[in-house]
Backbone as a ProteinNet text record, in pm:
[ID]
protein_1_A
[PRIMARY]
MSGGYLLGIDGGGTKTACLLSDENLLVLGRGSGGPSNYLSEGIYTAKVSLRAAVQEALAAAGVEASSVGAVCAGLAGASRPRDRRTMEKALREIVPAAKIRVEIDAFTALAGATECRPGAIVISGTGSVAFGVNSAGETARAGGWGFLAGDEGSGFDIGRKGVAEALRHMDGRAGMTAIAEKLMREMYLESLEEMIPILYSGPFSPARIASLFPLILEAAREGDEAAVRLIREAAGELSRMAAAVVRRLKMEEHCLVATSGGVFRSDQVRGPFAEHLQGTIPGVVLIPAAESAEMGALFAARAALREEPLFRSD
[TERTIARY]
3384.4	3320.8	3220.4	3106.2	2964.9	3027.2	2960.9	2999.6	2896	2857.4	2741.3	2657.7	2654	2534.1	2402.6	2279.4	2173.5	2078.5	1964.1	1888.6	1755.3	1637.4	1540.5	1454.9	1291.7	1246.1	1095.5	1001	850.3	837.4	756.5	769.2	561	486.4	372.6	314.6	177.3	141	104.1	200.6	151.4	307	352.3	544.1	615.1	701.3	838.5	901.2	945.4	1058.8	1164.8	1239.5	1374.5	1488.6	1515.7	1596.4	1710.8	1797.8	1971.7	2066.8	2089.3	2172.8	2254.3	2321.2	2423.2	2370.3	2495.9	2414.3	2373.9	2371.3	2320.5	2165.2	2129.7	1988.8	1964.4	2088	2087.1	2053.2	1974.2	1903.5	2030.5	2061.9	2207.7	2130.8	2037.8	1975.6	1835.6	1778.6	1634.2	1595	1523.4	1548.6	1359.1	1331.6	1167.8	1197.8	1056.5	1034.5	939.7	878.2	707.9	682.4	567.6	537.6	596.2	627.1	707.3	658.6	508.2	456.1	444.1	526.2	557.8	440.7	349.2	238.6	175.3	118.7	43.8	107.3	204.5	310.9	365.4	409.6	540.1	715.6	749.2	899	924.7	949.3	1025.1	1010.2	898.1	867.7	885.5	873.9	930.4	1087.3	1116.9	1316.1	1357.4	1263.3	1283.9	1259.4	1139.5	1129.9	1230.1	1237.1	1323.8	1479.1	1541.6	1687	1637.8	1560.3	1564.1	1577.4	1459.5	1442.1	1624.5	1670.3	1763.4	1935.4	1909.3	2029.8	1978.8	1880.7	1821.3	1881.8	1848.4	1947.3	2083.7	2135.4	2272.5	2399.2	2304	2347.5	2364.8	2224	2213.2	2290	2352.9	2420.2	2591	2637.2	2765.4	2830.5	2732.2	2800	2736.8	2865.8	2871.2	2770.9	2717.8	2650.4	2667.9	2854.2	2921.7	2938.6	2927.1	2929.8	2820.4	2724.5	2554.3	2561.6	2571.8	2545.6	2443.4	2326.7	2208.5	2077.5	2038.9	1867.7	1732.3	1671.4	1495.8	1380.9	1350.1	1233.6	1113.7	991.2	882.9	797	760.5	689.1	546.9	439.5	310.3	366.8	298.5	283.6	410.3	430.6	557.9	511.4	421.6	344.2	435.7	444.7	465	614.1	665.5	788.8	877.2	773	830.2	848.1	734.1	771	842.2	882.9	992.6	1147.1	1158.4	1281.3	1300.8	1187.7	1201.1	1262.7	1204.5	1178.5	1365.9	1408.1	1521	1624.9	1614.5	1695.2	1745.3	1569.3	1570.5	1704.7	1653.1	1751.2	1897	1900.8	2065.1	2111.6	2071.9	2103.2	2162.1	2090	2123.4	2226.7	2195.9	2305.6	2350.9	2458.3	2518.5	2530.6	2647.1	2719.1	2622	2522.3	2415.9	2405.4	2310.8	2194.1	2117.1	2001.6	1866.4	1755	1724.8	1563.8	1428	1331.1	1206.4	1129.4	1015.3	900.2	750.7	665.7	522.3	528.7	462.6	487.6	425.4	322.6	238.3	379.9	433.3	519.5	618.8	704.5	791.3	678	554.3	489	490.2	455.4	435.5	584.6	640.2	797.8	824.3	786.4	804.8	689.7	573.2	446.4	483.1	513.1	503.8	664.1	762.5	906.7	952.6	895.6	953.6	856.7	751	714.8	532.9	532.3	380.9	298.3	200.1	96.5	24.4	-18.4	-131.5	-91.6	-132	-161.8	-242.1	-312.5	-407.6	-354.4	-365.6	-332.2	-412	-472.6	-556.5	-461.8	-488.6	-439.6	-519.1	-437.4	-497.1	-541.6	-478	-540.7	-554.1	-605.7	-596.5	-534.1	-459.1	-438.4	-432.2	-474.1	-388.4	-320.5	-205.5	-89.1	-86.1	2.5	-6.8	84.5	144.6	303.8	288.5	256	271.5	393.3	394.6	525.7	644.6	540.5	545.2	662.9	626.3	696.3	563.2	477.4	375.6	300.5	306.5	229.4	92.7	-5.2	-115.3	-155.4	-229.8	-222.7	-424.9	-471.6	-594.5	-661.9	-663.8	-673.5	-590.2	-584.8	-421.7	-477.8	-575.5	-582.9	-602.7	-595.4	-592.2	-731	-735	-846	-997.7	-916.3	-1001.9	-1112	-1003.3	-1060.1	-1063.5	-1004	-1053.4	-1006.5	-915.4	-879.6	-1036.9	-1083.4	-1230.8	-1163.5	-1251.8	-1209.3	-1096.8	-1080.8	-948.2	-981.6	-879.2	-913.3	-987.6	-907.1	-960.6	-1095	-1165.5	-1251.6	-1413.6	-1365.9	-1419.4	-1472.8	-1337.4	-1386.9	-1469.3	-1459.8	-1519.1	-1687.5	-1696.8	-1846.1	-1903.1	-1818.2	-1865	-1927.8	-1826.4	-1918.4	-2008.9	-2001.5	-2084.5	-2253.8	-2213.2	-2329.5	-2362.4	-2312.9	-2342.7	-2428.2	-2357.8	-2456.1	-2547.9	-2555.5	-2687.2	-2814.4	-2782.5	-2870.8	-2863.9	-2799.6	-2861.7	-2944	-2952.5	-3058.3	-3164	-3175.8	-3287	-3291.7	-3228.9	-3189.1	-3141	-3143.4	-3048.5	-3109	-3124.6	-3152.3	-3037.2	-3094.8	-2999.4	-2856.4	-2746.9	-2626.8	-2538.6	-2474.7	-2339.2	-2264.8	-2220.3	-2130.5	-2089.8	-2210.8	-2251	-2206.5	-2207.7	-2207.5	-2019.9	-1986.8	-1818.1	-1728.2	-1792.8	-1707.8	-1750.7	-1840.5	-1837.9	-1726.3	-1752.3	-1671.8	-1522.8	-1496	-1330	-1306.2	-1362.6	-1319.6	-1365.1	-1409.4	-1434.2	-1542.4	-1644.8	-1769.5	-1924.2	-1960.5	-2110.5	-2188.6	-2164.1	-2234	-2191.7	-2255.2	-2182.1	-2144.7	-2240.5	-2175.5	-2076.6	-1972.3	-1870.7	-1799.2	-1838.5	-1734.3	-1672.2	-1785.2	-1774.1	-1657.5	-1646.8	-1485.6	-1384.8	-1370	-1276.2	-1257.5	-1338.7	-1306.5	-1292.5	-1289.5	-1266.6	-1191.7	-1176.3	-1043.2	-930.7	-814.3	-681.5	-639	-514.7	-485	-575.3	-588.6	-660.7	-583	-620.3	-495.6	-602.4	-558.8	-613.3	-594.9	-482.4	-497.9	-561.9	-620.3	-706.6	-807.9	-876.2	-996.3	-999.1	-898.4	-825	-857.3	-781.5	-806.4	-912.9	-999.5	-1143.6	-1193.1	-1115.4	-1195.2	-1221.7	-1104.2	-1143.2	-1267.2	-1263.7	-1452.1	-1549.5	-1524.7	-1676.1	-1623.4	-1527.6	-1498.5	-1592.9	-1535.1	-1577	-1724.3	-1782.3	-1949.8	-1974	-1919.2	-1971.6	-1943.8	-1867.4	-1837.2	-1955.7	-1986.2	-2165.9	-2226.2	-2242	-2392.1	-2442.9	-2381.7	-2430.9	-2449.8	-2562	-2625.8	-2586.6	-2576.9	-2475.7	-2305.3	-2304.9	-2100.5	-2082.6	-2178.2	-2155.2	-2169.6	-2251.1	-2263	-2150.4	-2027.6	-1978.3	-1870	-1829.7	-1698	-1788.6	-1859.4	-1902.2	-1841	-1939.8	-1909.6	-1765.9	-1651	-1546.9	-1414.4	-1512.1	-1434.9	-1452.1	-1607.6	-1635	-1525.8	-1534.7	-1430.2	-1272.4	-1257.6	-1112.5	-1120.8	-1188.4	-1222.7	-1214	-1302.9	-1309.5	-1186.6	-1098.4	-976.4	-881.7	-876.4	-790.4	-830.3	-969	-976.2	-936.1	-984.9	-923.9	-832.2	-714.7	-573.8	-508.3	-615.6	-622.7	-611.3	-779.5	-829.4	-688.4	-663.2	-526.8	-464.9	-350.8	-292.2	-301.6	-422	-475.5	-430.1	-450.7	-414.6	-527.7	-620.9	-748.5	-746.5	-626	-686.1	-576.8	-461	-400.8	-326.2	-400.3	-289.1	-291.5	-169.2	-155.1	-201.6	-241.7	-302.8	-281.6	-205.4	-170.8	-235.4	-254.5	-340.2	-248.9	-226.5	-151.2	-226.6	-153.6	-227.9	-337.6	-346	-396.7	-548	-596.7	-779.2	-777.1	-672.8	-706.7	-656.7	-631.7	-576.3	-684.5	-798.3	-955.5	-1023.6	-1037	-1158	-1249.9	-1315.2	-1452.9	-1388.8	-1297.8	-1272.1	-1233.3	-1145.8	-1084.7	-1154.6	-1250.7	-1363	-1435.6	-1536.8	-1589.6	-1510.2	-1412.2	-1269	-1276	-1234.8	-1225	-1335.5	-1456.1	-1568.2	-1594.9	-1602.7	-1631	-1523.2	-1395.8	-1246.3	-1293.3	-1297.5	-1269.4	-1450.5	-1542	-1635.6	-1641.4	-1569.5	-1538.9	-1470.8	-1337.6	-1225.2	-1165.6	-1260.7	-1227.2	-1069.4	-1000.5	-847	-746.7	-830.1	-730.6	-662.4	-580.5	-534.8	-457.9	-521.8	-529.2	-375.4	-315	-191.6	-146.8	-80.1	-57.5	114.1	94.4	221.3	327.2	424.4	566.3	714.2	652	804.6	721.9	795.4	745.6	750.4	712.9	704.4	846.6	886.6	1067.5	1175.9	1118.3	1200.7	1189.6	1072.9	1069.2	1120.1	1123.8	1210.3	1376	1408.5	1565.7	1598.1	1513.8	1449.4	1500.1	1484.5	1477.2	1582.7	1674.9	1786	1901.9	1863.5	1972.9	2004.1	1880.3	1825.6	1912	1886.1	1961.5	2096.4	2123.9	2299.3	2362	2291.8	2327.2	2291.7	2191.8	2140	2065.7	1986.2	1937.3	1777.9	1676.8	1540.3	1435.3	1381.5	1314.8	1240	1132.9	1035.1	1058	1048.8	1056.3	973.9	989.3	937	838.9	843.5	772.8	637.7
-341	-471.5	-430.3	-465.1	-411.6	-430	-321.2	-324.8	-372.7	-317.3	-358.3	-227.8	-152.4	-22.1	-100.8	-66.2	-130.1	-53.8	-67.8	4	-78.5	23.2	-39.4	24.8	-7.4	61.2	18.7	140.7	121.5	208.2	130.3	174.7	178.5	256	214.4	316.7	290.8	425.2	521.8	585.6	737.3	770.8	727.1	749.3	630.5	672.9	572.1	637.2	540.2	597.2	509	556.5	473.6	507.3	449.8	439.1	352.9	438.5	372.7	371.8	262	207	160.9	129.2	59.2	-84.8	-175.5	-327.8	-341.8	-239.8	-236.8	-174.4	-123.9	-83.5	77.6	130.8	283	367.5	406.3	507.9	619.4	669.8	734.6	807.5	771.8	858.4	830.3	915.5	886.4	992.2	916.6	951.1	922.1	988.8	990.1	993.3	942.5	951.2	974.1	970.3	923.7	811.6	756.5	601.9	532.2	442.9	315.3	170.2	168	49.9	52.1	-1.8	-10.3	-67.8	-154.1	-236	-130	-16.7	118.3	221.6	282.8	372.8	347.7	242	190.4	184.7	138.2	109.6	203.5	291	395.8	534.8	507.2	575.7	531	415.8	356.1	353	353.1	382.3	473.7	593.5	754.6	737.7	710.3	734.6	680.6	550.1	432.6	517.1	552.8	584.2	750	817.3	926.1	909.2	825.1	802.3	752.7	664	612.9	684	759.8	866.8	1014.7	1020.5	1091	1058.9	880.3	867.7	823.7	826.5	803.1	930.8	1034.1	1222.1	1244.2	1164.3	1237.5	1201	1071.9	1015.1	975.8	1039.1	1060.6	919.7	827.5	690.8	658.7	606.3	544.9	465.9	445.8	298.3	150.3	194.3	35.7	14	78.9	46.2	49.2	-40.1	-115	-242.5	-264.8	-439.7	-554.9	-488.4	-577	-430.4	-455.2	-379.2	-440.3	-434.5	-529.2	-365	-440	-283.8	-381.1	-357.5	-391.3	-294.1	-362.8	-278.2	-319.3	-213.2	-226	-296.9	-396.4	-508.3	-551.3	-637.2	-721	-837.1	-910.5	-1002.2	-1114.4	-1107.5	-1224.7	-1242.9	-1371	-1369.8	-1319.4	-1327	-1225.2	-1069.2	-1015.1	-845.7	-837.5	-907.9	-908	-914	-995.7	-1022.6	-891.3	-838.4	-695.3	-591.1	-587	-482.8	-513	-635.6	-646.8	-573	-616.8	-576.6	-387	-345.4	-179.6	-153.5	-194.1	-171.2	-234.5	-353	-387.8	-244.3	-151	-46	59.4	43.4	193.1	119.1	35.3	-28.8	-203.1	-168.9	-274.3	-380.5	-367.1	-463.7	-524.5	-475.1	-513.9	-635.2	-705	-812.1	-773.7	-808.4	-728.8	-825.1	-771.7	-866.2	-799.3	-871	-794.1	-844.3	-792.6	-864.8	-781.7	-813.3	-742.2	-619.4	-523.1	-413.7	-503	-548.6	-601.1	-689.4	-743.1	-814	-749.3	-626.6	-597	-454	-423	-370.3	-424	-589.5	-681.1	-691.7	-688.3	-692.8	-603.6	-492.2	-393.1	-333	-363.8	-369.2	-428.3	-570.9	-638.5	-689.6	-591.5	-641.4	-797.4	-827.4	-959.5	-1092.2	-1058.2	-1174.8	-1214.2	-1358.3	-1376.7	-1340.2	-1278.8	-1241	-1130.4	-1083	-1019.1	-925.9	-809	-679.4	-695.4	-559.8	-532.9	-362.2	-364.3	-230.2	-158.4	-15.5	52.1	189	230.3	341.9	397.3	403.8	400.1	296.1	153.5	19.8	-41	-193	-225.8	-398.4	-449	-589.4	-652.7	-776.3	-810.8	-920.5	-962	-1026.8	-1091.6	-1237.4	-1279.7	-1424.6	-1406.9	-1515.9	-1601.7	-1727.2	-1806.3	-1857.6	-1892.1	-1917.2	-2067	-2133.2	-2210	-2158.4	-1992.3	-1939.1	-1941	-2013.2	-1960.2	-1844.7	-1849.6	-1667.4	-1714.4	-1622.1	-1606.2	-1469.4	-1452.2	-1279.3	-1288.7	-1169.2	-1146.9	-991.5	-994.9	-886.2	-835.9	-679.2	-679.8	-671.6	-710.3	-744.5	-585.6	-489.4	-374.7	-292.4	-191.6	-137.6	-156.3	-257.1	-295.1	-432.7	-547	-641.5	-654.9	-547.6	-531.8	-419.5	-446.9	-284.8	-277.1	-316.4	-308.7	-211.6	-139.1	-78	17.7	14.9	150.2	258.2	357.1	498.7	509.7	411.3	464	385.4	265.8	215.5	288	374.6	503	615.6	620.1	747.7	718.8	613.5	570.9	578.4	493.4	503.6	610.6	705.4	834.1	925.4	881.6	953.2	917.9	801	663.5	744.2	788.4	776.2	939.1	1022.7	1161.9	1153.3	1105.6	1089.1	1048.9	895.5	862.1	947.2	1046.4	1108.7	1261.9	1270.1	1349.3	1283.3	1178.2	1106.5	1078.7	1123.3	1047.6	947.1	848.3	721.6	665.3	793.4	766.5	891.6	898.7	960.3	1099.5	1225.7	1343.9	1316.4	1323.5	1339.4	1428.3	1476.3	1617.8	1540	1438.2	1418.5	1478	1517.8	1597.5	1738.8	1788.3	1924	1941.2	1839.6	1835.8	1824.2	1721.8	1672.5	1821.3	1894	2017.8	2083.8	2117.5	2226.2	2216.9	2081.3	2040.6	2020.8	2027.6	1992.3	2116.9	2246.6	2357.2	2345.7	2279.5	2254.3	2298.9	2333.9	2380.7	2315	2223.8	2107.2	1955.7	1857.6	1730.7	1648	1724.6	1641.5	1711.5	1825.5	1872.8	1770.6	1691.8	1594.6	1442.2	1438.4	1341.2	1338.7	1445.1	1459.3	1459	1513.4	1495.3	1357.5	1239.7	1152.8	1044.5	1116	975.6	1049.2	1191.2	1199.3	1255.9	1220	1198	1106.1	1111.9	977.1	963.7	820.1	815.9	738.6	840.1	803.5	718.2	546.5	568.4	663.9	712.3	812.1	906.3	970.9	1072.7	1051.7	931.6	898.8	852.4	822.2	793.1	915.5	1015.2	1167.8	1212.6	1160.8	1184.9	1136	1047.2	941.6	1052.8	1142.9	1258.6	1310.5	1356	1396.1	1345.2	1202.9	1099.1	1105.4	1088.4	1090	1201.8	1317.9	1416.3	1427.8	1416.8	1403.6	1253.2	1160.7	1072.7	1137.8	1205.8	1251.6	1352.1	1418.3	1519.5	1463.7	1315.9	1244.8	1164.3	1185.1	1195.8	1039.5	964	854.7	763.8	808.2	759.6	739.1	847.5	840.7	729.6	767	701.4	495.2	467.9	324.8	330.3	399.4	363.9	329.4	418.2	395	258.9	226	113.7	-5	-1.9	-105.6	-162.4	-33.8	-72.2	-140.4	-59.1	-166.9	-310.5	-337.4	-450.3	-518.7	-492	-566.2	-573.1	-452.4	-506.7	-613	-591.5	-696.5	-860.4	-876.2	-993.2	-1020.7	-940.3	-968.2	-1008.8	-915.8	-1000.1	-1173.2	-1158.8	-1273.3	-1402.2	-1381.3	-1472.4	-1525	-1438.1	-1466.3	-1544	-1507.4	-1542	-1694.2	-1697.9	-1874.3	-1916.9	-1864.7	-1981.4	-2009.2	-1920.8	-2000.6	-2037.7	-2071	-2138.2	-2063	-1935.2	-1840.3	-1764.1	-1867.8	-1836.1	-1813.7	-1931.6	-1912.6	-1796.6	-1722.3	-1616.3	-1577.3	-1410.1	-1389.2	-1239	-1192.5	-1041.6	-930.5	-881	-818.9	-628.7	-621.6	-448.1	-393.1	-306.6	-203.7	-113.2	-46.3	67.2	109	220.8	293.4	451.6	515.9	648.5	585.9	540.7	504.4	447.8	394.3	338	430	553	648	751.5	680.8	732.8	644.5	722.2	588.6	552.7	622.7	580.4	444.9	441.1	348	202.4	230.3	147.3	89.1	179.2	85.7	16.9	-0.2	-84.2	-212.6	-201.5	-268	-381.5	-290.3	-405.5	-473	-355	-442.2	-590.1	-573.7	-637.8	-792.7	-751.4	-881.4	-954.7	-878.2	-918.3	-992.4	-982.6	-1032.5	-1143.4	-1163.6	-1277.7	-1372.7	-1311.8	-1408.1	-1343	-1394.6	-1366.1	-1364.5	-1468.2	-1461.1	-1375.4	-1263.2	-1144.3	-1085	-1016.1	-953.8	-794.7	-721.3	-614.4	-508.7	-464.8	-370.8	-290.6	-132.5	-36.2	-117.3	-67.1	-85.3	-36.8	-131.3	-68.3	4.3	-80.3	-8.6	36.3	175.1	162.2	22.7	85.1	-21.2	-28.4	73.6	91.2	54.5	61.3	-11.8	-196.5	-242.7	-343.6	-389.7	-320.4	-329.6	-343	-274.7	-274	-417	-437.5	-583.4	-708.5	-693.4	-750.6	-788.9	-695.7	-657.2	-716.8	-634.9	-737	-885	-885.9	-1094	-1172.8	-1076.8	-1119.2	-1046.1	-997.8	-962.3	-1117.3	-1110.5	-1237.7	-1353.3	-1348.8	-1499.8	-1549.9	-1520.1	-1571.3	-1569.9	-1645.2	-1614.6	-1458	-1401.6	-1302.6	-1319.8	-1382.3	-1375.8	-1490.2	-1442.1	-1520.3	-1643	-1745	-1844.5	-1873.6	-1774.1	-1772	-1712.9
-503.3	-431.4	-348.3	-321.6	-254.4	-78.7	-0.6	131.5	218.2	373.7	484.5	430.6	346.1	348.8	303.8	363.9	320.4	250.1	178.5	134.5	140.2	228.6	183.7	91.9	29.8	-28.4	-58.3	-37	-48.9	-159.7	-258.9	-384.5	-407.1	-457.3	-469.8	-592.3	-564.6	-722.4	-710	-572.1	-555.9	-513.3	-477	-458.8	-390.8	-346.1	-342.1	-231.6	-156.3	-29.9	29.3	45	7.7	187.3	233.8	380.8	376.3	388	367.1	508.7	528.1	660.6	674.2	830	825.1	815.9	862.6	903.3	1022.4	1096.9	1247	1241.9	1107.8	1048.5	1104.8	1140.1	1200	1033.8	1070.1	921.6	914.2	829	731.7	654.7	571.7	486.7	431.9	387.6	366.2	192.9	117.6	-16.6	-95.3	-127.8	-185.6	-372.2	-425.2	-576.1	-590.4	-714.4	-766.9	-771.8	-851.5	-773.1	-897.6	-831.6	-898.8	-945.4	-937.2	-986.4	-1122.9	-1205.4	-1361.5	-1433.6	-1369.9	-1408.9	-1464.3	-1394.6	-1399.6	-1444.8	-1431.8	-1447	-1592.5	-1596.2	-1716.2	-1645.9	-1703.2	-1673.7	-1642.6	-1745.8	-1746.4	-1617.8	-1611.4	-1468.8	-1325.3	-1321.4	-1210.6	-1173.4	-1327.4	-1304.4	-1272	-1290.2	-1256.7	-1122.9	-1052.4	-931.7	-843.2	-861.5	-804.8	-783.7	-847.2	-885.3	-829.8	-826.8	-754.9	-622.4	-571.5	-413.5	-343.4	-467.3	-416.7	-358.1	-526.7	-496.2	-419.9	-371.8	-238.4	-134.9	-116.2	21.7	23.8	-71.8	-74	-38	-113.6	-86.5	37.1	97.7	221.7	370	256.8	370.1	328.4	236.3	190.1	127.8	101.6	46.1	-94.6	-186.4	-291.4	-301.1	-448.3	-449.9	-440.9	-477.6	-481.6	-313.9	-224.2	-122.6	-40.4	-150.4	-99.2	-79.3	15.1	-2.5	-49.9	24.9	-17.4	-26.7	-126.8	-129.2	-164.6	-76.2	-73.1	-144.5	-202.6	-270.6	-236.1	-152.1	-202.7	-254.7	-389.4	-488.3	-522	-533.2	-572.4	-705.5	-756.4	-898.6	-891.3	-780.8	-761.4	-768	-805	-698.5	-845.6	-912.2	-1010.4	-1083.5	-1039.9	-1085.8	-1153.6	-1283.8	-1429.9	-1364	-1287	-1288.7	-1164.7	-1075.8	-974.6	-1046	-1175.1	-1233.6	-1305.6	-1368.8	-1437	-1345.4	-1246	-1130.8	-1060.7	-1024.8	-1048.2	-1114.5	-1267.4	-1373.1	-1314.1	-1344.3	-1310.6	-1217	-1067	-969.2	-976	-1069.4	-1083.5	-1185.9	-1247.8	-1250.3	-1182.9	-1121.2	-1011.8	-912.7	-856	-752.7	-808.7	-901	-939.9	-875.4	-760.2	-701.3	-607.1	-527.3	-461.3	-482.1	-360.1	-319.1	-339.7	-469.5	-469.5	-419.9	-365.8	-330.8	-372.2	-457.3	-455.3	-434.1	-322.1	-299.1	-294.6	-307.3	-326	-207	-228.7	-125.8	30.8	56.3	168.9	212.8	158.8	220.7	341.7	244	333.6	450.3	428.2	500.4	618.2	616.1	726	823.2	749.9	824.7	901.5	860.6	944	1063.2	1055.8	1114.5	1255.1	1217.5	1322.6	1347.9	1348.8	1353.3	1296.8	1199.9	1179.1	1230.6	1316.8	1341.2	1275.6	1268.2	1175.5	1208.1	1095.9	1125.2	974.4	999.5	853.7	826.5	742.4	714.9	641.8	644.8	533.2	503.1	374.5	336.4	241.1	280.1	170.1	166.8	39.9	2.1	-105.5	-220.4	-391.9	-377.5	-438.5	-382.1	-229.7	-274.8	-125	-155.4	-42.6	-36.7	93.9	136.5	285	251.4	327	326	436.3	450.6	605.7	590.7	705.6	663	817.6	823.4	972.2	991.7	1131.6	1193.6	1122.5	999.6	910.5	792.1	773.4	652.8	538.4	548.9	470.8	439.2	287.6	314.7	251.3	218.3	158.6	144.4	48.9	20.6	-23.8	-32.2	-91.3	-159.7	-251.9	-291.8	-331.2	-396.9	-498	-618.1	-674.9	-827.3	-886.7	-813.4	-925.9	-927.8	-1003.1	-976.5	-1107.7	-1188.8	-1267.1	-1206.1	-1109.9	-1100.4	-943.7	-877.9	-752.2	-645.7	-548.7	-490.8	-436.9	-367.9	-262.2	-177.4	-131.9	-7.3	3.5	-111.7	-123.3	-117.6	-157.4	-158.5	-338.9	-388.3	-579	-560.2	-474.8	-418.6	-421.8	-265.5	-229.6	-353	-371.2	-476.8	-571.6	-673.4	-798.7	-742.6	-587.3	-619.5	-529.3	-459.1	-460.8	-581.6	-679.1	-791.9	-804.8	-833.3	-928.9	-812.3	-687.3	-612.3	-628.8	-645.3	-699.7	-819.3	-922.7	-1044.8	-1041	-965.9	-938.4	-880.3	-751.3	-740.5	-829.3	-957.1	-1010.3	-1110.9	-1148.5	-1224.4	-1152.9	-1034	-953.1	-899.8	-919.6	-912.6	-728.4	-656.7	-540.8	-413.3	-346	-253.9	-243.7	-173.4	-171.2	-101.2	-141.3	-69.1	-94	45.1	13.7	-74.9	-122.7	-205	-314.8	-365.8	-542.3	-516	-399.3	-388.7	-376.4	-293.6	-268	-349.4	-434	-545.2	-662.2	-689.6	-733	-689.5	-615.6	-546.8	-547	-502.3	-540.8	-683.4	-759.9	-865.1	-980.9	-907.9	-950.2	-1067.2	-1067.2	-1174.9	-1123.3	-1273.9	-1207.7	-1198.4	-1281.6	-1268	-1262.4	-1251	-1245.4	-1379	-1475.4	-1614.3	-1642.4	-1589.2	-1585	-1614.5	-1484.5	-1460.7	-1541.3	-1678.8	-1733.8	-1798.2	-1889.3	-1956.4	-1900.7	-1806.1	-1665.3	-1638.1	-1614	-1619.7	-1724.9	-1870	-1980.5	-2061.3	-2070	-2169.7	-2072.4	-2165.6	-2158.8	-2019.7	-2016	-1905.8	-1780.1	-1757.3	-1649.8	-1566.3	-1422	-1319	-1206.4	-1122.3	-1042.5	-905.2	-921	-782.6	-781.6	-864	-935.5	-854.6	-885.1	-813.2	-644.4	-665.4	-519.6	-401.9	-453.7	-417.1	-364.1	-421.1	-403.7	-242.7	-173.7	-59.2	57	60.6	197.9	166.7	39.9	43.1	65.8	66	119.7	191.5	305.4	433.3	540.9	469.8	495.2	540.9	423.8	383.4	488.6	529.1	632.3	754	800.3	945.4	949.5	843	842.6	899.4	856.7	860.9	803.6	615.7	528.7	459.4	483.8	484.4	375.7	257.6	135.7	152.2	221.8	238.1	375.4	486.2	537.7	578.1	409.8	382.4	282.2	199.9	119.5	232.8	321.1	376.9	443.3	557.2	608.7	519.1	420.9	293.3	294.8	260.7	230.8	371.1	489.8	596	615.9	582.9	561.1	452.7	335	214.3	257.1	349.1	410.5	554	621.9	689.1	617.1	539.7	475.4	383.5	349.7	309	387.8	497.3	625.6	712.5	732.7	765.7	667.5	514.4	403.4	460.3	462.4	459.4	615	724.3	834.3	858.7	782.8	762.6	656.4	590.7	461.8	551	672.2	690.5	817.6	865.8	985.9	1133.5	1150.3	1260.2	1298.6	1284.7	1359.8	1542.8	1576.5	1709.5	1773.9	1698.6	1707.1	1636.9	1586.7	1435.4	1494.7	1496.9	1498.5	1340.4	1343.5	1238.3	1239.5	1151.4	1149	1013.1	1009	953.9	849.2	739.5	704.3	525.6	519.2	445	468.7	397.6	384	450.8	383.2	433.9	545.4	612.7	764.1	871.2	787	948.8	977.3	897.5	979.7	1078.3	1144.9	1278.4	1252.5	1148.5	1092.1	962	957.5	857.4	996	1059.3	1155.8	1253.1	1273.9	1388.5	1332.5	1245.1	1161	1152.9	1113.5	1028.6	1150.1	1277	1371.5	1392	1430.5	1516.3	1384.4	1255	1181.1	1185.6	1205.6	1197.1	1310.6	1463.1	1573	1589.9	1531.3	1541.1	1451	1351.3	1275.8	1323.9	1327	1404.8	1545.1	1661.2	1797.6	1806.1	1721.4	1794.1	1720	1637	1550.2	1710.6	1710.6	1805.5	1719.5	1703.2	1599.1	1669	1621.4	1660.6	1525.4	1620.1	1591.1	1469.3	1348.9	1299	1365	1394.6	1500.8	1376.2	1259.3	1168	1043.3	999.1	861.3	748.6	616.4	515.4	482.1	445.6	422.1	534.6	650.9	752.8	748.4	692.7	681.7	569.8	464.6	358.1	417.3	463.2	511	624.6	716.3	767.6	698.9	572.8	441	400.7	377.2	274.3	370	526.5	610.2	634.9	598.5	600.9	504.8	331.7	215.6	202.7	307.4	302.7	381.8	516.5	611.6	556.2	518.6	413.3	502.5	628	672	659.4	738	747.5	770.5	713.9	753.4	895.9	874.4	959.9	1074.5	1186.8	1284.5	1326.4	1420.2	1358.7	1543.2	1590.3	1723	1725.7
[MASK]
++++++++++++++++++++++++++++++++++++++++++++++++++++++++++++++++++++++++++++++++++++++++++++++++++++++++++++++++++++++++++++++++++++++++++++++++++++++++++++++++++++++++++++++++++++++++++++++++++++++++++++++++++++++++++++++++++++++++++++++++++++++++++++++++++++++++++++++++++++++++++++++++++++++++++++++++++++++++++

């Protein structure tokens, strides 16, 4: 028989975080695992990551899986009903007696960022997406279509464009850039040509390309023109995602907007993003995230347990 403990999970293309709490949201245990986006990593890897994160949180609190009353997992790659059903089945193997709710990771990130108030969130890490909920409970998203079809403004997008800029410089198709030297140093290369077999042989990893983002950011801080342009272009793309969501939800007059993800830790991204978005939609109020995505998942797990709405109407 299930009990009143809650599990909140945030799973993406790089890592999985899990919180265990009582029904009053007092956190009792934490756990972590590897990537849990089954579309990019495969169902086996996703299951292993989820199980590791959940079991670590349960062990930290000394709680049995059978005592968990509800679970909410906000997962990258869970935007379609079929994908959510797949991941619900995977979680059922880990916590068989609990109520299970699977949402896109942006949904639970928004719940945590605004503490369940209507608004929007823009996430930029390995990938990127914007998501919002209005006071009527209507939802909208922009982006989040993966590295082949989207993820504009993400760490992957910036990393890929940085590599391309360095190769254009090598060809003589672009001006001097510090990006090339930084990439060669980071990857222990004697020439840029050595990068090609690294990129195209063996298993491809968007996270590996995204890990190059800090090098582009470093070059931008040093005033490299190409890097500065790439960072500002990324901020503009993320702003356009946010604006699209705000407009579709008819929240132009007043809308809380939070940001999340590794790319937004940089002032060089946040500054141009805020300038562009507030210049486009003056009614936007930018806020720091109040709580983490996994805490937002705990909010959603409690709402599922109590069978009540998650987002407030105010």
